[in-house]
N, C-alpha and C positions, 0 to 999 in steps of 0.2 A: 503493500500499499504506499510506504513511504517513498519508494522507487517511482511509483506512478505520479506522485506529487511533485518530485523532483522534475521527471520528464515535462509535466505541464507548466512548471516554473521557467522553464527555458522557452516557452512559446514566444515570449516579447523580445527575446534576444535578436540583434539585427540580422544574423544569418538566417534564422528562422523567419522573420518578418519578410525577408527577400523572397523566400519559397512560397510563403502564403501569398504574397502580392502576384507572383507568378503564376499560381494556381488560379487565383481570381481572374487574372488577365485571360488565362486559357478558357476558363468558363464563359467569360464574355464573348470570346471569339467563336466557341462551339455551339452555344446555347443562344440562339436567336429566334424570338417570337415575333410573328407579324403584328404590325401597329394597325389597329382599327379605330376608326373615328367614333364609333359608338360605345366604347369602352373607356371609362374614366382611367387616367393614370395617377398612380400614388407611389410612395416610397417610404421605406422605414430605415432607421439606423439600427445596427446591431452593435451597441457600444461595449467595447472591450475596455475593462478597467483593471486598476491593481488595488486590492483591498488587503490590508495586513500583510503585504508582501506576496499575496497570491493573485495570479492572473484570473480574473473573473469576468462574468458578463452582468450587465445592468439591465434589469426588467422593470416594467411598470405595470401596475394593476389599473385597469381602466375604471374610470369613475362609474359608480352605480347609477348616476344621474343620465348617462349617454343612452341614446336610443338603441344602439347596436353593440353586442358583445360587452355589455356591462359586466363589471367585477371579473374579467378574464385578464389573464397574464399577456402582456404584449410588449413590442418594442415601440419607442417613440417614432411617430411618422404621420403622414396624412396625405391629402390630395395635392397634386401638382398645381401650383398658382402660375398665372400667365407669365409673372416676372421671374420665375425660378430658373428656367432655362435647361436644367438637367435634373435627372432623378436624384443625384447627390446633393444639389442645392435644396431641393425639396426635403430630403431627410434631415439635412443640418439645420434648416429653418424651422422645422417642425420640432426638433429636438430643443432647440433654444426656446421655442414658444411654450413646450410642456414642462421643460425641467430647467430653464435657464442656462444650459450649457452652451457656450459661445462656439460658433463655428471654428474660430481660430484655435481652440483648444482640442480639436478632433483632427487627429492624423488618420486620414482616409486611406484605406489599403485597397478598396476595390469594391465591385459589386457582384452580386449572385445574378443569375438569369431572372428576367421578369416572370412573376407568377400570376395565375388567374386568381382573383379575388371571389368572394362569395357570389354564386349565381353567375360567374363568369362575366359579370357587368363592369369589372375594372381589372387593370393590370398593375400589380405591385412590385416594385424593385427593391430588393433588400441591399443595403449599402452597408459594408463592414468597416468599422473605424475604431481607433484607440483613442479613448479620452486621456489626455497626457497626464493631467493632474485632477483627479476627482476629489472634492471636498463636499461631503454630505451637508455640511453646516451652511454652504453657500448656495446650495440648490434653490431655485425659485420654482416650486412645484405648482403648476397650474391646477387647482382643485376641480375646475369645471371639467377636465379631461383625465386627470390622474387621481387615484384614490391612494396609491402607496408606491413607493420606489424601494426595490430590494436587489441585492447581488447574490450570486452564487459562484463558487469557485469552479474552474474549469476541470479540475480533477474530480470534484463532485458530480458534475454533468456527466462526465465520461464513465463514471463508475457503472458497471452493469446492473447492480443493486438498485440503482436509482432510475432505471430505464424501463420502459414498457412501450405498449401500443394502444392506440385508440382506433376501433373500427368505425367507419362511417358507411353508412347505407344511403343510397340514392334511388329514388323511384323514377321511372319513366324515362331512364337513360340506358344506353348500351352497357355502361359500366354500372354494376348494381352496388359494388362496395369496394372500399379499399382501406388499407391500415396505414396510419400515420403515427410517427414517434411520439412518445409522451415521456416526461420527466417528473419524478417525484423525490420526495426527501428534503424539499425546501419549504418556506412558508405557504407556497401555493403551487397547484399542480400546473405543469406547463404543457399544453397539448395543442392540438389543431394547427393553424397556420404558423403559430410562434413555434411550436415543437418541431414542425418540419423545417423552418428555417433554421433553428438551432441545430438540428441534426446536420444539415448541410454545412453550417460553419464549422462544427466540430471536426468534420472529415477534412476539411481544407486547413485547419490550424495544424493538426498533427494526425495524419491518416494511420501511422503505424502504432499510435497509442490508443485509438479507439478500438475497443475490444468486442464490440458487437458487429453483427453482420449489416452493411449498407444496403442490404437487398430491398427494406422497405422504401428507402429514399429512392432507390433506381426504379422500383415499381411505380412510385408515385409520381416521379419524373416523366415517366412514360405516360401515366394517366394525365398529367398536366399538358403535354404535348397534344394528347388526343382532344383535350377540351378546346383549343384553338382551332380545330379543323371542323367543328360542328356549330 
């Protein structure tokens, strides 16, 4: 167990960061989804942080006052504004609006491929970046959007004892069900869209350290590709 912790503590070392950036760049080249005018575009930031010397991921719990996905774990993000220009700019702007983390304090490593949102009515791009200095005492949490902020170490998230799967069933479509990664052992269960993004990020941060099979992510990636064709 201590050996696993040491492995994940090296994730933010310059040599590994270069490898992660290269993997994300490769993903952007290989995974291209068609843009369609009838779909809204959005972006989220996967904030990598250091807490107590441990490389970690920052999560938000959505406000119970929101109309969609209330009280669910998420990453900061939202819909693209006309002035954003890029999905990265959207993710950084929304992170500042929700948590008060300035774009200048985020070292952007790259993007994952865009994913279809709920009901296939939107396209969401996950952006991966490291918050250089996180001070919880200076966060300006927007209570209209965020109920709670918490972090979990990477070694905790990669531990097979804290991992499971959620099965989703869909009616009236060619695909009737699929499985998505879920993570437990923290203050809140991480599942659904956030769980899937987290799964993909872990595989790119340290593929050799992830001890579960990525078959669920590959299966769901195929499913996502299918949704753009219907």
